[in-house]
C-alpha positions in Angstrom: -0.2 0.2 0.2 1.5 3.4 -1.1 -0.3 5.8 1.6 0.1 10.0 0.5 -0.3 12.2 3.2 -1.2 15.9 1.9 0.7 18.7 3.1 -3.0 20.2 4.5 -3.5 16.9 6.2 -0.1 16.9 7.6 -0.7 20.6 9.1 -3.9 19.6 10.5 -2.7 16.8 12.5 0.3 18.7 13.3 -2.4 21.0 15.6 -3.6 18.2 18.0 -1.4 17.1 20.6 -1.9 13.2 20.0 -0.1 13.2 16.8 3.0 12.6 17.4 2.5 10.2 20.7 -0.2 7.9 19.0 -0.7 5.9 15.7 -3.5 6.8 13.7 -6.0 3.9 12.1 -7.5 4.1 8.9 -10.5 1.5 9.5 -13.1 0.5 6.9 -15.9 -1.7 8.9 -18.7 -3.0 6.7 -21.8 -1.6 7.7 -25.8 -2.1 6.7 -28.3 -4.2 6.3 -29.4 -5.3 2.5 -27.5 -2.7 1.0 -24.2 -3.1 2.4 -21.4 -0.5 2.8 -18.5 0.5 3.6 -17.8 3.2 6.5 -14.4 4.7 7.4 -13.1 5.8 10.2 -9.7 7.8 11.6 -8.6 6.2 15.0 -6.1 7.3 17.4 -5.3 3.8 18.2 -2.5 1.3 19.2 -0.6 -1.1 16.5 -1.8 -4.4 16.4 -0.2 -7.3 15.8 -1.2 -8.2 11.9 -1.5 -4.6 11.1 0.1 -3.3 8.1 1.8 0.2 9.7 3.2 3.0 7.6 4.9 5.8 8.0 4.4 8.9 6.5 6.9 11.6 7.7 6.5 11.9 11.7 3.3 9.8 11.3 2.4 6.6 11.8 -0.7 5.0 10.4 -2.1 1.5 10.2 -4.8 -0.3 8.8 -5.9 -4.1 9.0 -6.3 -6.6 6.4 -10.3 -6.4 5.8 -9.8 -2.2 5.6 -6.9 -2.7 2.6 -9.6 -5.3 1.2 -12.4 -2.5 1.3 -10.1 -0.1 0.0 -9.4 -1.8 -3.4 -6.2 -0.2 -4.6 -2.7 0.1 -3.8 -3.0 3.6 -3.3 -4.3 5.7 -1.1 -4.5 9.4 -0.3 -5.4 11.1 3.0 -6.1 15.0 2.6 -8.0 17.6 4.5 -10.2 20.6 3.3 -11.3 22.9 5.6 -14.6 22.7 4.4 -14.8 18.7 4.5 -12.4 17.6 7.3 -10.2 14.7 6.1 -10.7 12.4 3.2 -9.3 9.1 2.1 -9.3 9.1 -1.4 -8.1 6.4 -4.1 -7.5 7.3 -8.0 -10.6 5.6 -8.9 -12.5 7.5 -6.1 -13.3 9.2 -3.3 -14.0 6.8 -0.1 -14.9 8.9 2.6 -14.8 12.7 3.5 -16.0 14.9 6.7 -14.0 12.2 8.7 -12.1 13.4 12.4 -9.4 12.2 14.2 -11.3 10.6 17.2 -10.7 8.5 20.1 -11.6 4.6 19.4 -13.7 3.9 22.1 -15.0 7.3 22.2 -13.2 9.2 24.9 -11.7 12.4 23.8 
């Protein structure tokens, strides 16, 4: 997986105190009933044994195998736009926008 983090996203991440202390998980979850869909999240998290570990600049990102399968591309870009929040973009499509980096278990 080739992960790119735009300058805008890097600058936004640097404004959060936890950015250099914690790992950022890119997570995809299959949701829905008959119309299955994948929802993506950005979490402060820990590295798990089977995670793909990606270092971009001073940041560490992780993904599990299921998320890699859901992304369906060998390239992913993390971008940030003030009106849209963080975005996950492949060469083929925008996977998600309006994302914030949150604590995984809902604790700020």
